[in-house]
Phi, psi and omega in degrees: 000322179299322180294320179296315180297321178296316179297317182294323177297317177298319181296316180298320177295321179298314180294318183294337183279002179300136180286162177300326180298319182292335181281347179241095191295126174263343184240130172254120185254121182249133175205150182281342182210152180221119177255075183279316182199156181299336181286349176238083189282069185242039185210162176244327185188222191302318181299314181293319179297319178297317179300320176299317178295324177299315182294319179296319180291321176299322177296314180299326183270000184061033179290132179285079189227145168231152186242146181236135177204194177243148174257117185265123184300325182248000178061210175265163188288155170268137186258133168230144176253124182287172177301333180276000178084013182265136178289131174239148184244146171216162183231141177252141172295131177255119183262123184301328182295341181265000182251162179280062182234149176234133176293146179262128180251160177272186184297335180273001181086005178268160179300128178291133181233145167235155180225150172225150181270124180226123180053041174083002180230154178281128176248130185256147177228130171275172188229136175240153178235137172241137179264113178256084188063240180271358185260138176262126176251116180259132183237126180272142188218116181269006181282074183234145179297333181284348175269157174294164179301321179295316183288332176297333182270003177304316176260040181277305187236138174278118179056028184254348186262185177276184184294329178295322177292318181299317184293323179285326174301316184286335174289318177297316180296307186286301183285318177297325179297318178295318179294327175297316179304317181293321178296328179276357181075028183249131176233084186297155174279334184224138173246117181256116179264105179272094188082169194278354188299334183259018186295337178296344176301327181292330177288321177296319178296321178294319179298317177302313182298316183290328176292325179279341182228076188299339180272354183281159176259170177298322177299322176298318180297316181299318182300322180281314185294321182302328181293342182261349192243137173230152189229131173249121180255135190254328189225136173276357183283134185303321183297339180268003181238106186295132174229127185247143177290155182302319181299315179297322180293317181295326178291333183267330181233106182281177183294330178300319179293318180296322177297324180295337176268357181062041181238143171283172178302312182294322179294321179295314180296327182295337179299333184253014181254134176286326182239106183293345180276354183251097182290345181273352183292141178287180182267111183263137180286329177291313174304320178300312182296317181296318181294324190265002181242142182285340180220134175232132181228143169276172186257011169198165180298321182291322178295316180299318179297316182295314181295323180295323182289336180238032185276198184292150179255027178205166179281170181301335180280357179065025182235323189252128177298148179154154182284146175258117186290141173235117180271182179230137169225104187292139181303160172215174183234165182271107188303312182299334179285322193252341175282128185300144180306324181297322176288322178300320179294319177298316181297320182294320183281326186261330183256320180133162183294344180265018184302327182290338172275321181299330184298344179277355177247098187306317182294314180294321181294315179300316179297322181292319181294328179297338182282344180285138181282158176303318183293324177298312181296313185292317181294322176297316179296317180299322177297314180295323179294319178295322176296319177299314182295318178297317178297316182297317178297319180292318181294326182272350183297325185276357182282127178294125187278343184065229187252357185203159172280134172223185181296337181244001180226122186226133179292316185225101185289348178294341180274352186283127169063156175223139178293348180272354187259139175307123186243123181248129179256139176220101184220120181185174178299142178273116178207155185303317185288345176284345174054054177302330186273358182299323181300334186258018179303316177238088187296322180298318180293320179296312183295332176297321177291317180297320185277352185305125185292327184264327185224067182284168178229143175231148186236139172237129184241151172199146178160155181245144170264144177302140183307331182261006183259086182291333176299315179293322179296324178293320176301316180295320180296323178297321177298319181291338187278353179282096188223013186264008181232121186296323179292324176300318180295332181272335187243018174219132182224137170251122179264120182290157168061054181308126179213189185295324180294313178299316181303319182295316177298320183292309183291339175282324196251344183282158175277322185228138176247115187258144179209126186227050182291161174281124180294143356256047190278344182284118181298302176208294187091132176235343181298322178295327176297317182294318178297318181299321181295343178254013174092000175287151178260127179285143180226094196214153166299146179281087179207161180059221185294332188292335174300320183278332186269331187291131179232015179078352178243324186276012179168200184225144178256148174251110180073193181255197182282330189261151176240149177286152177297333178270114183299325181297320178294316178298315181299317180296317180294318181292322178297317178297318178296321179299309181297316182296319180294320175299310187290321190258340183239301190293306183297311179299321182291317181298318183269007180277078184278135180268190182296332179278004179081008182243148175280082191299319180295322179293316180295326177299321176292319177302314180300316180295322178298312179296318185290319187268322188273331180299307181288341183281334188232067180254133176296329177298317178292326175303316181290329176300318181288313184294329178298320179294327175291319180299314194246352185059029177209153180292152179285132174254181180287098184290000000 
C-alpha cells in the first residue's frame, strides 16, 4: 500500500506541475486510433501506438495540446487461428463504464453533443474524455438511441467496415472534431492531422471561415486555413491511403455543402485528386490533406522521399502546376513506456534518477551506458527473456490443439523454447509487402539452423491480417502449415491476437528483432526502436527508420539500399542475404562465449544498440522538431 500511495503522490505532483500554457491547448491533434494502454482497446497497430506515445510525450513536455478521436464500440477485431491455420475474427462489446473514460457534459449538466449531416440526416455524437497524464483525449461516439441503428454503428468498428463506413467515420472525426472544439470553447492555433483520416477537418475550417467572411472566396479560405494545419503521412502503401468514389462522396457531401464552400462539383472533387488531368481518379484523403496543410511530413527520410516522388502534380490552390514538398520527421517512441522496468531500475541505480533526461543527450547517455558491466546487461536481458518464455507458454496453453502440434497449437507448452537458445522475434501486421514468407524461401536451410544441436535458433511470431485481406490471410496460413519437423514445432510459436501487452513482452525479451519489408514500402517502423532500447539487435532490410539508425555495430542489415525492379529477383537476393547473415554473423556471434562465460561480442553490440539508438529515436525529440514547425520557434520549458 505504501508503494501505491508513493506512486499516486508522484502522479499528483506530475499533474500539478503542468504549466499554464499546457492547460490552454494551442494544438488540436487528430487521429483515428490511439494505443495508450491495453486497457483502452481503441487501436489496431502502429499508427495508434505511435499516437499514444505522442500524447505521453506531449504530457511530459507540457505541450499545450488536446487530442480528438473516435470511440469504437467493438474496437479492433480479436484474432483466432483455426485448426486449418486460417485467421478468424471476432469482436467484443466494449463498455464505457469499464474503461478509464468520463462523459463530457455541457454547461447545463447535460451530455455534450455534436452533430454532422450524413446522407441528408443529422447524426449525433456524444463525447468521452480520457486523461493521458496532462493531456485530454476526447473521443466521439455515435452509439446513441437518438441515432438510427445504422448511424449508431458509424463508430462501431475500427477499420472494419466498407468504404461507405470509412467515409462517414472520417467525416465524424474531421468535421465533428472541429465542431467539438467550438463546443468546448477552444480555437487552436494549430491543427495536426496524424494521417489522412481527419482531412475533412480542413473543409469544416474552410466553411467556418467563409461563413464569417461572406465576401471571401474558397482560395481566400485555403490561404488562411493552410497556415493553421500540418499533416503527417505514414505510409506509401496504397491500402493505407483512403480513396473514395464520387458516388460515396456525393452521398456524404451534398450540393448545399459544396455551395457553402463556393465550389462547383468538379472543383470539389479536384481537392482530392493527385492528378488534376485525370477526371476518373477517386477522391483521395492524402491529396486533400497535403493541399490544405502548410506543412506535410513523412515519418522517415525514406518515406518522405518516396511520397515526394509520387506526390501531387499541382500546388495547394489546385491551379498551378508544381511539386508539393514533403519533409521528414522520423518517428520516435516514449521511453518510460517501452524500456523494461528492470533496465529502468539499473539506470536509476547506476546512472541516476535523471537518466530519462540524460537519454536526450547522446554523448552523456553513451558515456553512462559504457559504465554498465557486461553481466548487468546480460543478466537483465536473460531475466526478460525468461519472462517472455513464461508469458508465451501461458498464452499458448489455452489454445485447443486439435489433432497435431503446429506453430500455433501445442500439446505441452512446457517444451516450448529455452532461454539458452537464440530467439528471433517477428511481429507486425500481416501484409504482402511485409514479406512474412521471405524467411521460408529455403525451408530446408532454415530448418537446418533450427535443428542445429549446438547452436539452434527459435522464432516467435505475432501479427494480424486485415479482415478483408485474404492475400495476407493466405500468407499467414502458409506459416501455420509448416508442421512436418518436430524441432520447428518446439522452437517456433505464433502468439494469437497481437496487442500492446504481447508487444511489450516481445520487445523486452527477444535477442533479435527481424523486419523484412519490400523497399521502399516501410513507412518508418517503431517496434525495432523499442527492441533496441532493451538490448535486442535489429536484423532488418534497410528501409524506414533502420536506414537512419544502422551503424554496422548496433544490429544487422539484410541486403543493400537498392531493390531490383523485378520483385522476384529482389526477394531471392534478400532471402540469400538473410540466410547468410544468420549463418555467418548472427548465430556465431551469439554463441561465441568467452572465458567469463558471457558472449562478450554480442553484449558489445547490445550496448551499442542501447547507447546509439535510444537517444536517436525519442518521441520527445520528435515533438521538439514538430513544435518548431507549428510555431516557427524552438520549444522552451513550457
